[in-house]
C-alpha positions as CSV (number, residue, x, y, z in Angstrom):
1,X,-29.4,11.2,-110.4
2,X,-31.7,8.9,-108.3
3,X,-34.6,10.8,-106.8
4,X,-33.6,9.9,-103.3
5,X,-30.7,12.4,-103.5
6,X,-28.0,9.9,-102.5
7,X,-25.7,11.0,-105.4
8,X,-26.3,14.6,-104.5
9,X,-25.5,13.8,-100.9
10,X,-22.2,12.2,-101.9
11,X,-21.3,15.3,-104.0
12,X,-22.1,17.6,-101.1
13,X,-20.1,15.6,-98.7
14,X,-17.1,15.6,-101.1
15,X,-17.3,19.3,-101.8
16,X,-17.7,20.2,-98.1
17,X,-14.8,17.9,-97.3
18,X,-12.7,19.6,-99.9
19,X,-13.6,23.1,-98.6
20,X,-12.7,21.9,-95.1
21,X,-9.4,20.2,-95.9
22,X,-6.7,20.9,-93.3
23,X,-9.2,22.2,-90.7
24,X,-9.0,20.5,-87.3
25,X,-12.0,22.4,-85.8
26,X,-14.6,20.8,-88.2
27,X,-15.9,17.3,-88.4
28,X,-18.0,16.1,-91.3
29,X,-20.3,13.1,-91.1
30,X,-22.5,11.6,-93.9
31,X,-24.9,10.2,-93.2
32,X,-25.2,11.1,-89.5
33,X,-27.7,10.1,-86.9
34,X,-29.1,12.2,-84.0
35,X,-31.6,11.2,-81.4
36,X,-35.1,12.8,-81.8
37,X,-35.9,14.5,-78.5
38,X,-39.6,13.6,-78.8
39,X,-39.5,10.0,-80.0
40,X,-36.0,9.1,-78.5
41,X,-35.3,7.3,-81.8
42,X,-32.4,8.1,-84.1
43,X,-33.0,10.2,-87.2
44,X,-30.8,10.5,-90.2
45,X,-29.3,13.7,-91.5
46,X,-27.6,13.7,-94.9
47,X,-24.5,15.7,-93.9
48,X,-23.6,17.0,-90.5
49,X,-21.0,19.7,-89.9
50,X,-19.8,20.0,-86.3
51,X,-17.7,23.1,-85.5
52,X,-15.6,22.8,-82.4
53,X,-15.2,26.1,-80.7
54,X,-13.3,27.0,-77.5
55,X,-16.0,25.9,-75.1
56,X,-18.8,24.5,-77.1
57,X,-19.9,23.0,-80.5
58,X,-22.1,24.3,-83.3
59,X,-23.9,21.7,-85.3
60,X,-25.2,22.3,-88.9
61,X,-27.4,19.8,-90.7
62,X,-27.5,19.7,-94.5
63,X,-30.4,18.1,-96.3
64,X,-29.9,17.2,-99.9
65,X,-33.0,17.2,-102.3
66,X,-32.7,16.0,-105.8
67,X,-36.2,16.4,-107.1
68,X,-37.7,17.3,-110.5
69,X,-39.1,20.7,-109.2
70,X,-38.0,23.5,-106.9
71,X,-38.3,23.0,-103.1
72,X,-41.5,24.3,-101.7
73,X,-42.7,25.5,-98.3
74,X,-43.8,22.0,-97.2
75,X,-40.2,20.8,-97.4
76,X,-39.0,23.8,-95.4
77,X,-41.6,23.2,-92.7
78,X,-40.7,19.5,-92.4
79,X,-37.0,20.2,-92.3
80,X,-37.4,22.9,-89.6
81,X,-39.4,20.4,-87.5
82,X,-36.7,17.8,-87.9
83,X,-33.9,20.1,-87.0
84,X,-35.7,21.3,-83.8
85,X,-36.4,17.7,-82.8
86,X,-32.8,16.6,-83.3
87,X,-31.3,19.7,-81.6
88,X,-29.1,21.0,-84.5
89,X,-28.2,24.7,-84.3
90,X,-29.0,25.5,-87.9
91,X,-30.4,23.6,-90.9
92,X,-29.4,24.0,-94.5
93,X,-31.4,22.8,-97.5
94,X,-29.6,22.0,-100.7
95,X,-31.6,21.7,-103.9
96,X,-30.6,20.6,-107.4
97,X,-33.6,22.5,-108.8
98,X,-33.7,25.6,-106.7
99,X,-36.5,26.9,-104.4
100,X,-39.9,28.6,-104.8
101,X,-40.1,32.2,-103.7
102,X,-42.5,31.4,-100.8
103,X,-40.0,28.7,-99.7
104,X,-37.2,31.2,-99.6
105,X,-39.3,33.6,-97.6
106,X,-40.3,31.0,-95.1
107,X,-36.7,29.7,-94.8
108,X,-35.4,33.2,-94.0
109,X,-37.9,33.5,-91.2
110,X,-36.9,30.2,-89.8
111,X,-33.1,30.9,-90.3
112,X,-32.8,27.9,-92.6
113,X,-30.1,28.2,-95.3
114,X,-31.0,27.5,-98.9
115,X,-28.2,26.4,-101.2
116,X,-28.1,25.2,-104.8
117,X,-25.8,22.8,-106.6
118,X,-26.3,23.4,-110.3
119,X,-24.8,21.2,-113.1
120,X,-22.9,23.1,-115.8
121,X,-21.0,21.9,-118.9
122,X,-17.5,23.0,-117.8
123,X,-15.4,25.8,-116.3
124,X,-12.9,28.0,-118.0
125,X,-10.3,27.0,-115.4
126,X,-10.8,23.3,-116.0
127,X,-10.7,22.5,-119.7
128,X,-9.9,18.8,-119.2
129,X,-13.0,16.4,-119.4
130,X,-11.6,14.3,-116.6
131,X,-8.5,12.7,-115.0
132,X,-6.7,9.7,-116.4
133,X,-6.4,7.0,-113.7
134,X,-4.1,4.0,-113.9
135,X,-6.3,1.2,-112.5
136,X,-5.3,-2.3,-111.5
137,X,-7.9,-5.1,-111.5
138,X,-7.3,-8.5,-110.1
139,X,-8.7,-11.1,-112.6
140,X,-7.7,-14.4,-110.9
141,X,-6.0,-15.6,-107.8
142,X,-4.6,-19.0,-106.9
143,X,-3.4,-20.0,-103.4
144,X,-1.3,-23.1,-102.8
145,X,-0.9,-23.8,-99.0
146,X,1.6,-26.4,-97.7
147,X,1.2,-28.0,-94.3
148,X,3.7,-30.2,-92.3
149,X,3.9,-33.8,-93.3
150,X,1.4,-36.0,-91.5
151,X,-1.2,-33.2,-91.2
152,X,-4.8,-34.4,-91.5
153,X,-5.9,-32.9,-94.8
154,X,-9.6,-33.7,-94.2
155,X,-9.9,-30.6,-92.0
156,X,-10.8,-27.1,-92.9
157,X,-8.4,-24.2,-93.6
158,X,-9.1,-21.4,-91.1
159,X,-7.5,-18.1,-90.2
160,X,-5.8,-17.3,-86.9
161,X,-9.1,-16.4,-85.3
162,X,-10.6,-19.8,-86.2
163,X,-12.9,-18.5,-89.0
164,X,-13.1,-20.4,-92.3
165,X,-10.8,-19.1,-95.0
166,X,-13.1,-18.2,-97.9
167,X,-12.6,-16.9,-101.5
168,X,-13.4,-13.3,-100.4
169,X,-10.5,-13.3,-98.0
170,X,-8.2,-14.8,-100.6
171,X,-9.1,-11.9,-103.0
172,X,-8.6,-9.3,-100.1
173,X,-5.2,-10.8,-99.2
174,X,-4.2,-10.7,-102.9
175,X,-5.1,-7.0,-103.1
176,X,-3.1,-6.3,-99.9
177,X,-0.1,-8.2,-101.2
178,X,-0.1,-6.2,-104.5
179,X,-0.5,-2.9,-102.6
180,X,2.3,-3.6,-100.2
181,X,4.6,-4.7,-103.0
182,X,3.6,-2.0,-105.5
183,X,7.3,-1.1,-106.0
184,X,7.9,-4.7,-107.2
185,X,5.0,-5.2,-109.6
186,X,4.4,-3.8,-113.0
187,X,2.0,-0.9,-113.7
188,X,2.4,-1.1,-117.4
189,X,-1.0,-1.4,-119.2
190,X,-1.8,-5.0,-120.0
191,X,-2.2,-8.4,-118.3
192,X,0.3,-9.6,-115.7
193,X,0.9,-12.7,-113.5
194,X,3.1,-12.6,-110.4
195,X,3.8,-15.3,-107.7
196,X,4.4,-14.4,-104.0
197,X,5.9,-16.7,-101.5
198,X,4.8,-16.5,-97.8
199,X,6.6,-18.4,-95.0
200,X,4.5,-19.3,-91.9
201,X,1.3,-17.6,-93.2
202,X,-1.5,-17.1,-90.6
203,X,-3.4,-20.1,-92.0
204,X,-4.2,-23.3,-90.1
205,X,-5.6,-26.8,-90.9
206,X,-8.4,-27.3,-88.3
207,X,-9.6,-30.9,-87.8
208,X,-11.5,-32.6,-85.1
209,X,-8.3,-33.4,-83.2
210,X,-5.7,-30.8,-84.1
211,X,-4.9,-27.4,-85.4
212,X,-1.7,-27.1,-87.5
213,X,-0.2,-23.9,-88.9
214,X,0.8,-23.9,-92.6
215,X,4.5,-24.1,-93.4
216,X,4.3,-21.8,-96.4
217,X,2.0,-20.6,-99.1
218,X,2.3,-19.3,-102.7
219,X,-0.1,-16.8,-104.1
220,X,-0.3,-16.6,-107.9
221,X,-2.0,-13.4,-108.8
222,X,-3.2,-12.4,-112.2
223,X,-4.2,-8.8,-112.8
224,X,-4.8,-6.3,-115.5
225,X,-3.7,-2.6,-115.7
226,X,-5.8,-0.1,-117.6
227,X,-5.6,3.6,-118.1
228,X,-9.1,4.8,-117.5
229,X,-10.7,8.3,-117.9
230,X,-12.7,9.4,-114.8
231,X,-15.0,12.1,-116.1
232,X,-15.5,15.3,-114.2
233,X,-18.9,16.4,-113.0
234,X,-19.0,20.2,-113.0
235,X,-21.1,21.9,-110.3
236,X,-21.7,25.5,-109.1
237,X,-22.4,25.6,-105.4
238,X,-24.2,28.7,-104.4
239,X,-26.5,30.5,-102.0
240,X,-30.1,30.8,-103.3
241,X,-30.9,33.7,-101.0
242,X,-28.1,36.0,-101.9
243,X,-27.4,34.6,-105.4
244,X,-23.7,34.4,-104.4
245,X,-21.4,31.6,-105.4
246,X,-19.8,29.5,-102.6
247,X,-17.5,27.6,-104.9
248,X,-17.1,25.9,-108.3
249,X,-16.3,22.2,-108.2
250,X,-15.1,19.6,-110.7
251,X,-15.6,16.1,-109.2
252,X,-14.4,12.8,-110.7
253,X,-15.0,9.4,-109.1
254,X,-12.0,7.1,-109.3
255,X,-10.7,3.8,-107.9
256,X,-8.1,4.0,-105.2
257,X,-7.2,0.3,-104.7
258,X,-9.2,-2.9,-104.3
259,X,-12.9,-2.2,-104.4
260,X,-12.4,1.3,-102.8
261,X,-13.3,4.5,-104.6
262,X,-12.9,8.2,-103.9
263,X,-13.9,11.6,-105.3
264,X,-11.1,13.7,-106.9
265,X,-12.3,17.2,-106.2
266,X,-11.1,20.5,-107.7
267,X,-12.6,23.6,-105.9
268,X,-12.2,27.3,-106.3
269,X,-11.6,29.7,-103.4
270,X,-9.8,32.9,-102.4
271,X,-6.4,31.1,-102.5
272,X,-7.0,29.7,-106.0
273,X,-7.8,26.1,-107.0
274,X,-7.6,23.4,-104.4
275,X,-7.2,19.6,-105.1
276,X,-8.6,17.1,-102.6
277,X,-9.1,13.3,-102.6
278,X,-12.2,12.3,-100.6
279,X,-12.5,8.5,-100.0
280,X,-16.0,7.1,-100.1
281,X,-17.3,5.1,-97.2
C-alpha cells in the first residue's frame, strides 16, 4: 500500500459503507472537508460519518494511517488538535500497524478511538480467492455522421451546447449505447463488432454562417468481453483498545461499466454475511 494511506482510506470507506447499507440516518463522505475554526481554511478528513439524530447531528472523523510502524503519541496529539479545530464530535484513528501503548493511553484520555485493519490470508467463511467478473472493454469506435445536402463541411462538429465533439465524447457515447442496449449485444467472451443507427443525433455542423443538425449517424463499436478474476483482500477490522472485532471483510475491486470501478464487499455481522457494492468516486 502507498504510504499516504489512500488505499487504506478507500478500504475503510467501503467497509463502513457496507456496514451502513440501508441506513438513512448516516451519511459517509470520503474525503471530506471541514473549515478550521482558527484559520478559516478547509481541512481534509479521510472519512467523515455524520449521524442524523432527532434534533441534531453527531460527526465522527476517521483518519487512516498506513505506516511501517505503530501509531505513536505524536500522531494522537496532532489528530486531537485537528478534530478540535474542525469541530468534529469524536475522532477515530485507524492503523494498519497498530498503536504503541502510550498512544493508546493518551487516546483514551482524549476520547479518541483506535481501530486496526489487519491483513489476513483468508477467512473460513470465504474460501473463494475472488469473484469472477464478466468485463466488457471497448477497443475501437467509428462514427459516421451525415448532414443535409448542401451543408458546409468545412465547419466543426459540435454538441447541442456548442462544444467541439472530441474523441473522448465519442468513447463515452459508445459506452452509453452499449449499456442502454445491453439486452441486444453479446456478452459471450471474445471480440465483437456492432453497428448502431441514430436518427437526428444531437450533433451539429458549426460554420461561420450556419449551424446544421445531423440527419443521422452510425456508430460502429468494437469491444471485447473477458471473464476476469477480481481477487479478494481479506481484512479484520477491530478495536485496538478492547481487542474486540468489529467485522471481517473480504473486498474485491471490480469494473462496473465504462471506466468506473467499485468495491464488492462481504462483511460479517450479527445477521450473518452481508454483500454490498460500493462504487468508487
